[in-house]
C-alpha positions as CSV (number, residue, x, y, z in Angstrom):
1,M,74.3,29.4,28.6
2,R,73.9,31.2,25.1
3,A,70.5,32.8,25.4
4,Q,69.2,30.0,22.8
5,D,69.9,27.3,25.3
6,E,67.9,29.7,27.5
7,A,65.6,29.7,25.1
8,E,65.1,25.6,24.8
9,I,65.1,25.0,28.3
10,V,62.0,27.0,28.5
11,A,60.4,25.9,26.1
12,C,61.0,22.8,27.3
13,I,58.5,23.7,29.9
14,P,54.9,23.0,29.4
15,S,55.6,19.5,28.2
16,L,57.2,18.8,31.8
17,R,54.8,20.4,33.3
18,R,52.9,17.6,31.3
19,Y,54.3,14.7,32.5
20,A,54.8,15.6,36.0
21,R,51.4,15.7,36.0
22,G,50.8,12.6,34.8
23,L,53.4,11.4,36.5
24,V,52.6,12.5,39.9
25,S,48.9,13.0,39.2
26,D,48.6,16.4,41.7
27,R,49.4,20.0,40.6
28,D,51.3,21.3,43.4
29,R,54.0,18.1,43.5
30,A,54.5,18.1,39.8
31,D,55.2,22.2,39.7
32,D,57.9,21.2,42.4
33,L,59.6,18.2,40.6
34,V,59.4,20.6,37.3
35,Q,61.3,23.3,39.6
36,D,63.7,20.7,40.6
37,T,63.9,19.9,37.6
38,L,64.8,23.6,35.8
39,E,67.2,23.6,39.1
40,R,69.3,21.2,38.3
41,A,69.5,21.9,34.4
42,W,70.4,25.6,35.0
43,S,73.2,24.7,37.6
44,R,75.2,21.5,36.0
45,F,73.9,22.6,32.8
46,S,77.9,22.4,31.6
47,M,77.1,18.7,32.5
48,W,75.3,18.1,28.9
49,Q,76.9,16.3,27.2
50,K,75.3,18.3,23.7
51,R,75.0,14.2,21.4
52,G,70.9,14.9,21.4
53,E,67.9,17.0,21.9
54,I,68.2,19.5,25.2
55,R,63.9,18.6,25.6
56,A,65.1,14.6,26.1
57,W,68.0,15.3,28.8
58,M,65.7,17.1,30.5
59,F,62.7,14.3,30.5
60,G,65.7,12.9,31.7
61,I,66.5,14.7,34.6
62,L,63.0,14.9,35.7
63,H,62.7,11.3,35.3
64,N,66.2,10.7,37.7
65,H,64.6,13.2,40.1
66,F,60.9,11.4,40.1
67,I,62.4,7.8,40.8
68,D,64.2,9.7,43.4
69,R,61.7,10.9,45.4
70,L,59.7,7.0,44.9
71,R,62.6,5.5,46.5
72,A,62.8,8.0,49.4
73,Q,59.1,8.0,49.4
74,S,59.3,3.5,49.8
75,S,61.1,3.8,52.9
76,R,58.6,5.9,54.4
77,P,55.6,4.2,56.2
78,E,52.8,3.7,53.9
79,D,50.3,6.3,53.6
80,S,46.4,5.6,53.0
81,A,46.3,8.3,49.9
82,G,45.7,5.7,47.6
83,D,43.5,4.7,49.1
84,D,40.6,7.3,47.9
85,L,40.7,5.4,44.5
86,P,37.8,3.0,43.1
87,D,38.6,-0.2,42.7
88,A,37.3,0.0,38.7
89,P,37.0,3.3,36.4
90,Q,33.9,4.5,36.7
91,R,32.4,5.7,32.8
92,P,30.5,9.2,33.4
93,L,27.6,10.0,32.1
94,Q,27.9,13.2,29.9
95,T,31.2,15.6,30.9
96,D,35.1,15.3,30.0
97,A,36.3,16.1,33.1
98,L,34.9,12.8,34.5
99,E,36.6,11.2,32.0
100,L,39.6,12.6,32.4
101,R,39.5,12.0,36.2
102,D,39.1,8.3,35.7
103,L,41.4,8.4,33.2
104,D,44.3,10.0,35.5
105,R,43.1,7.2,38.2
106,T,43.6,4.3,35.7
107,L,46.7,6.2,34.4
108,Q,48.1,6.2,38.8
109,R,47.3,2.6,38.9
110,L,50.0,1.4,36.2
111,P,53.3,1.0,37.7
112,P,56.0,3.7,37.3
113,E,57.6,2.0,34.7
114,H,54.9,1.9,32.4
115,R,53.2,5.0,33.0
116,E,56.3,7.2,32.4
117,V,56.5,5.2,28.9
118,L,53.3,6.0,27.8
119,L,53.0,9.5,29.3
120,L,56.3,10.8,26.7
121,V,55.5,8.4,23.7
122,G,51.5,9.3,23.8
123,V,51.5,12.3,25.6
124,E,54.8,13.8,24.6
125,E,55.4,12.4,21.3
126,L,58.9,11.0,22.2
127,S,60.5,8.4,19.2
128,Y,60.9,5.0,21.0
129,Q,65.0,6.0,20.9
130,E,64.3,9.4,22.9
131,V,62.0,7.6,25.1
132,A,65.2,5.1,26.2
133,T,67.6,7.6,26.5
134,V,65.3,9.1,29.3
135,L,64.8,5.9,31.2
136,G,68.4,5.1,30.7
137,V,67.0,1.7,29.0
138,P,67.5,-0.7,25.6
139,V,64.5,0.1,22.8
140,G,63.1,-2.8,23.1
141,T,61.9,-2.8,26.7
142,V,60.7,0.9,25.6
143,M,59.0,-0.8,23.2
144,S,57.9,-3.8,25.6
145,R,56.1,-1.4,28.1
146,L,54.4,0.5,26.2
147,S,52.6,-2.3,24.8
148,R,52.1,-4.0,28.4
149,A,51.1,-0.3,29.7
150,R,48.8,-0.1,26.8
151,A,47.1,-3.2,27.3
152,R,46.5,-2.7,30.8
153,L,45.0,0.8,30.5
154,R,42.7,-0.6,28.1
155,E,41.6,-3.5,30.2
156,E,41.5,-1.2,32.9
157,L,39.0,1.1,31.2
158,Q,37.7,-1.6,30.1
159,G,36.6,-3.3,33.5
160,H,38.4,-5.8,32.8
161,V,41.4,-5.9,35.1
162,A,43.0,-9.1,36.9
163,P,44.0,-10.0,39.8
164,A,46.8,-7.8,41.6
165,S,48.5,-11.4,41.6
166,K,49.0,-12.1,38.2
167,I,50.3,-8.7,37.3
168,Q,54.0,-8.6,37.1
169,R,55.8,-5.9,37.7
170,V,59.2,-4.8,34.6
171,K,61.6,-3.5,36.1
């Protein structure tokens, strides 16, 4: 591996950490996810096709590893980690830290496929095409998921949440 390639991988770490933190909302689990991503990237660097930016490839690895973990968790008995979250976001009176906490909790209530697209486009500023490549879906699906994610986030933050039975899960 060339020094330039190593430098590009290392330069992705802050963005990967930010994205992982948005996906799992736990600093330690996010760091584990990034660590696993970096290990896979270094060990499988020869498999990179060099068709696009290394950044999109790295996000793809992280995304796939996140999905693998979700699937593994779904085969285990449910835990009560989500029971502590309030039904609706609580608007803080003065502090930014409380606003960020509420936003994070609201993001965690979004379906993973919506949260992923929202974070990749809104926070990481990837293009729709790059997001489509990372997630392995068509660009139209990215745009559709992003639209639904923004609408759902807006509803949740305003306190106008539809009953769960009316929410469709997008594959």
